[in-house]
C-alpha distance (Angstrom), angle and dihedral (degrees) to the residues before:
residue distance angle dihedral
M1 . . .
S2 3.82 . .
F3 3.85 87.9 .
L4 3.83 89.4 57.1
L5 3.80 92.3 48.3
L6 3.79 90.3 49.7
M7 3.84 90.8 47.8
G8 3.84 89.4 50.6
S9 3.75 93.6 49.2
S10 3.84 93.2 46.4
M11 3.84 90.5 51.2
N12 3.83 88.4 54.8
C13 3.76 89.8 58.0
F14 3.81 88.6 66.3
S15 3.88 93.8 54.2
Q16 3.76 120.7 92.2
T17 3.79 127.0 -174.2
K18 3.81 127.6 -153.5
T19 3.82 120.3 -167.9
N20 3.79 129.6 -160.9
T21 3.83 122.7 -175.1
Y22 3.77 129.7 -152.9
D23 3.82 141.8 -175.8
I24 3.81 117.6 -131.7
V25 3.84 108.6 -137.7
L26 3.81 129.2 -166.0
A27 3.80 122.2 -178.6
G28 3.84 89.8 -18.3
F29 3.79 94.9 -51.0
T30 3.80 125.2 108.5
I31 3.79 105.8 -124.5
G32 3.82 100.2 169.5
S33 3.76 150.9 -18.7
M34 3.79 138.2 -107.0
Q35 3.80 133.2 -157.8
A36 3.82 122.2 -163.7
D37 3.77 119.8 -166.7
K38 3.78 128.0 -171.2
T39 3.81 116.4 -167.1
T40 3.81 115.6 -167.3
L41 3.83 114.4 -152.2
P42 3.78 133.7 178.6
T43 3.81 89.7 -102.1
G44 3.75 100.7 38.4
E45 3.76 146.8 -59.2
D46 3.80 133.7 -55.7
Y47 3.80 122.0 -159.4
Q48 3.83 127.8 -164.8
I49 3.82 124.5 -171.9
H50 3.79 116.3 -170.8
S51 3.80 123.8 178.1
K52 3.77 140.5 164.7
V53 3.82 126.6 -166.1
E54 3.77 134.0 178.3
F55 3.77 128.0 178.9
W56 3.79 144.3 138.4
F57 3.83 121.3 -100.3
F58 3.75 110.6 154.4
G59 3.78 84.9 -37.4
K60 3.83 135.0 -0.8
I61 3.83 116.0 -54.9
H62 3.80 121.5 -167.8
V63 3.75 126.9 175.9
E64 3.83 130.6 179.8
F65 3.79 114.8 -166.6
L66 3.82 127.9 -168.6
Q67 3.83 125.4 179.5
N68 3.74 129.3 -179.4
V69 3.80 118.7 -172.0
K70 3.78 127.1 -177.4
F71 3.87 127.2 -161.6
Q72 3.75 124.1 -173.9
D73 3.77 120.7 -170.4
G74 3.80 88.7 -11.7
Q75 3.83 94.7 -55.2
L76 3.80 125.9 111.4
I77 3.85 106.5 -112.6
K78 3.84 103.5 168.0
A79 3.74 141.1 1.4
T80 3.79 130.0 -178.4
T81 3.84 124.0 -175.1
K82 3.80 122.5 -172.9
S83 3.80 123.6 -176.3
D84 3.73 123.7 -177.4
S85 3.79 118.2 -169.2
N86 3.79 144.1 142.5
R87 3.83 86.0 -95.9
G88 3.79 89.9 61.0
N89 3.78 141.8 -77.3
F90 3.79 119.7 -81.1
V91 3.82 138.1 -175.5
T92 3.78 130.0 -164.5
T93 3.79 123.9 -170.1
I94 3.77 130.1 -170.2
D95 3.87 118.2 -174.6
W96 3.75 129.9 176.9
N97 3.82 109.7 -128.6
K98 3.85 114.0 -172.9
D99 3.77 98.9 -69.6
H100 3.87 105.1 0.1
Y101 3.77 143.6 33.4
D102 3.78 120.4 -104.0
I103 3.84 106.7 -139.7
D104 3.81 125.8 -159.0
A105 3.83 103.1 167.4
N106 3.80 122.4 176.8
S107 3.79 130.4 170.6
Y108 3.79 137.3 136.5
K109 3.84 106.6 -39.2
F110 3.81 91.0 -16.4
H111 3.85 135.6 104.0
N112 3.83 129.1 166.8
E113 3.79 130.1 174.8
D114 3.84 98.2 163.4
P115 3.86 109.1 133.8
I116 3.81 120.6 -128.6
N117 3.82 109.8 -133.4
Q118 3.81 101.9 -157.2
A119 3.81 137.9 63.4
V120 3.81 112.1 -100.8
F121 3.83 127.4 -160.3
G122 3.76 103.5 -167.2
T123 3.81 145.6 51.2
P124 3.77 134.8 174.7
A125 3.84 90.2 -98.6
K126 3.86 88.7 64.7
L127 3.85 89.1 57.0
Y128 3.81 90.8 70.3
F129 3.80 88.1 68.7
Q130 3.77 106.6 23.8
E131 3.84 132.6 45.1
P132 3.83 108.9 -126.3
K133 3.76 128.0 -137.2
D134 3.78 125.8 -120.5
G135 3.81 108.3 -88.8
D136 3.83 97.3 23.7
I137 3.84 111.9 149.1
L138 3.84 116.3 -134.1
I139 3.82 135.6 -179.1
S140 3.80 112.3 -133.8
E141 3.83 102.4 -128.6
N142 3.76 92.7 -151.4
F143 3.86 100.3 48.4
G144 3.86 101.4 24.4
M145 3.80 91.0 -128.5
L146 3.79 133.0 132.2
T147 3.80 119.6 -114.3
T148 3.84 133.2 176.7
V149 3.77 124.2 -134.4
R150 3.84 114.8 -122.9
E151 3.78 121.3 -165.3
V152 3.80 107.1 -142.5
D153 3.81 98.3 172.6
K154 3.83 138.4 -5.4
G155 3.85 104.4 -55.8
V156 3.83 92.6 -4.0
Y157 3.81 121.7 111.0
E158 3.76 135.9 176.0
I159 3.79 131.7 -156.3
D160 3.83 126.1 -174.7
V161 3.74 109.2 -134.4
N162 3.85 112.2 -172.1
G163 3.83 90.9 -35.3
N164 3.83 95.5 -42.8
M165 3.75 120.3 110.3
N166 3.86 116.1 -134.4
R167 3.79 118.0 -167.7
F168 3.83 122.6 -158.0
Q169 3.83 119.0 -162.6
Y170 3.90 121.5 -161.8
E171 3.82 133.5 -172.4
N172 3.82 116.1 -164.7
G173 3.82 89.5 -14.0
I174 3.84 93.5 -53.5
L175 3.83 120.5 117.2
Q176 3.80 109.3 -119.5
K177 3.81 104.7 169.2
V178 3.81 142.9 2.4
I179 3.77 121.6 -158.4
L180 3.75 111.7 -158.3
E181 3.83 126.2 -163.7
N182 3.80 112.9 -139.1
N183 3.78 134.8 179.5
I184 3.82 90.7 -122.8
K185 3.83 101.1 39.6
N186 3.77 135.8 -35.5
Y187 3.80 116.1 -100.5
S188 3.79 138.3 -179.1
I189 3.76 138.9 -134.3
Q190 3.82 111.4 -144.9
R191 3.83 127.3 -167.1
R192 3.78 116.4 -114.8
D193 3.78 117.9 -140.1
D194 3.77 96.0 -140.3
């Protein structure tokens, strides 16, 4: 038993976590915050995205969002997204199963169980730590759908996520801002210089 504990603690020595923090901005007002964590492990990488927003739009809207994404040897293995809001609580899971991904995607007025029959090596969570390349294929962790990265300008990339265009802006390889289309109103995620 002590050997197992020792092995567990020695494995933790090889993990390293990087954290980026962001403000969530709507119509010029900060309505929430987001933290993105990347943990590098001997076998791969884990990403966690956690955000909370609260604003008024014909009544008070609050959303808490937690996403956990696991890559092994560069490939997406598992992703879980949980969103809790006053419009309901939703969970999406993506699991690699031998030669395909099992999808159970649920969000507000959306459900998807269509499998994805190819290995994928990127998701939007990865974009908070790594500038993509034009033509990269990602799985949207929230909708369980494939999307292709399109470079529209130097350091500026767009992805279509279930009909909404998301734009990622980088300077010197570091993500500065994300502009997200939304059915209610577009909003942005802006890097904090902590």
